C-alpha positions in Angstrom: 50.6 62.7 -4.6 53.4 65.2 -5.2 52.6 68.6 -6.6 54.3 69.7 -9.8 56.3 72.3 -7.9 57.9 69.7 -5.6 60.4 66.9 -6.1 60.2 63.9 -3.8 63.6 63.0 -2.4 62.9 60.4 0.3 60.1 58.8 2.3 59.7 56.7 5.3 57.0 55.1 7.5 56.7 53.1 10.7 54.3 52.4 13.5 54.0 52.2 17.2 51.6 49.8 19.1 49.2 51.4 21.6 50.8 54.7 22.4 48.5 57.0 24.3 49.0 60.2 22.4 47.5 62.3 19.6 49.1 63.3 16.3 49.6 66.9 17.6 51.3 65.6 20.8 53.6 63.5 18.6 54.4 66.6 16.4 55.2 68.6 19.5 57.6 65.9 20.7 59.3 65.6 17.3 59.6 69.4 17.0 61.3 69.5 20.4 63.7 66.7 19.5 64.7 68.3 16.2 65.2 71.7 17.9 67.7 69.9 20.2 69.8 69.0 17.1 70.9 72.7 17.0 70.5 73.1 13.2 69.8 76.8 12.6 67.1 78.0 10.2 64.6 75.1 10.6 61.0 76.2 10.8 58.0 74.2 11.9 54.3 74.6 10.8 51.2 72.5 10.6 48.8 72.3 7.7 45.7 70.3 6.8 45.1 68.2 3.8 42.1 66.0 2.9 42.4 62.2 3.3 40.9 61.6 -0.2 38.2 63.3 -2.2 36.6 66.7 -1.6 34.2 65.4 1.1 36.8 63.3 3.1 38.0 64.5 6.5 41.0 66.6 6.9 44.3 65.4 8.4 46.9 67.6 10.2 50.5 67.3 9.1 53.7 68.8 10.5 56.0 70.6 8.0 59.7 70.8 8.9 61.5 73.2 6.5 65.1 74.3 6.0 65.6 76.5 2.9 64.0 74.8 -0.1 63.9 71.4 1.6 61.0 70.3 3.7 59.5 67.2 5.4 55.8 66.6 5.6 55.3 64.4 8.6 52.0 62.4 9.0 50.8 60.7 12.2 47.5 59.0 12.7 45.8 56.2 14.7 44.7 53.1 12.9 43.3 50.5 15.3 45.9 49.7 17.9 48.7 51.2 15.7 50.0 54.8 15.7 51.3 55.2 12.1 54.1 57.7 11.4 55.4 58.7 8.0 57.3 61.5 6.3 58.0 62.7 2.8 61.1 64.8 2.1 60.7 67.2 -0.7 62.6 70.0 -2.4 60.7 73.0 -3.8 61.1 73.4 -7.5 59.6 76.7 -8.7 60.1 79.6 -10.9 60.9 80.5 -14.5 64.0 78.3 -14.5 61.9 75.3 -13.8 59.4 76.2 -16.5 62.2 76.6 -19.0 63.9 73.4 -17.9 60.9 71.5 -19.3 61.8 72.6 -22.9 63.9 69.9 -24.6 67.5 71.0 -25.2 67.1 74.2 -23.2 66.2 72.1 -20.1 69.5 70.2 -20.3 71.5 73.5 -20.3 69.5 75.1 -17.6 69.6 72.1 -15.3 73.4 71.8 -15.7 74.3 75.5 -15.3 71.7 77.0 -13.0 71.7 74.6 -10.0 74.0 71.7 -10.6 74.3 69.1 -7.9 77.4 69.8 -5.9 79.1 67.9 -3.1 77.8 70.5 -0.7 74.2 70.5 -1.9 74.0 66.8 -1.6 75.7 66.7 1.8 73.5 69.5 3.0 70.2 67.7 2.1 71.5 64.4 3.5 72.6 66.0 6.8 69.2 67.7 7.2 67.5 64.4 6.3 69.6 62.3 8.7 69.0 64.7 11.6 65.2 64.8 11.1 65.1 61.0 10.5 67.2 60.3 13.6 64.9 62.6 15.7 61.7 60.9 14.4 63.2 57.4 15.1 64.2 58.4 18.6 60.7 59.6 19.3 59.2 56.4 17.9 61.7 54.3 19.9 60.9 56.2 23.1 57.2 55.9 22.6 57.5 52.2 21.8 59.4 51.6 25.0 56.9 53.6 27.1 53.9 51.6 25.6 55.7 48.3 26.0 56.0 47.6 22.3 58.9 46.5 20.3 61.4 48.8 18.5 61.2 48.9 14.8 63.3 46.1 13.2 66.5 47.2 11.4 65.0 46.8 8.0 62.1 49.2 8.8 64.5 52.0 10.0 66.2 53.4 6.9 64.3 55.8 4.6 63.6 55.1 0.9 65.6 57.5 -1.2 64.2 58.6 -4.5 66.4 59.6 -7.5 68.4 62.7 -6.6 68.8 65.5 -9.1 
């Protein structure tokens, strides 16, 4: 579920058969791989969120942030599968966003305060491609080590949500 102050831009999921690692080890490998991309300003952190209701166990997630864009990466073991997913979000917060909800005024604010530009779209797509590529490389390397198959071509691209 996406919080009201975030907009979902893209998502992806895949799995690896029988890798011998924990989610935290996976996050460390992904962080190292993304750091190798050389994009400046990326920060990494972990956070916990409950699996379901208030009495359900907590899961640890990796957050990869660049400016207002961030990935929440999830990794967990389910039977013989190691499931990996991510959700790419943009922070949407502040008075501008509150005023943007008002009919008529919202249209003006959205089209004058932060209009989509070639640069802004290219920027988020570049960040997304680099993180996605790094995660796929880690998944491929771990699949090879565990003797499993690589993800098929149809399982590799992310699912883009509506932009702007």
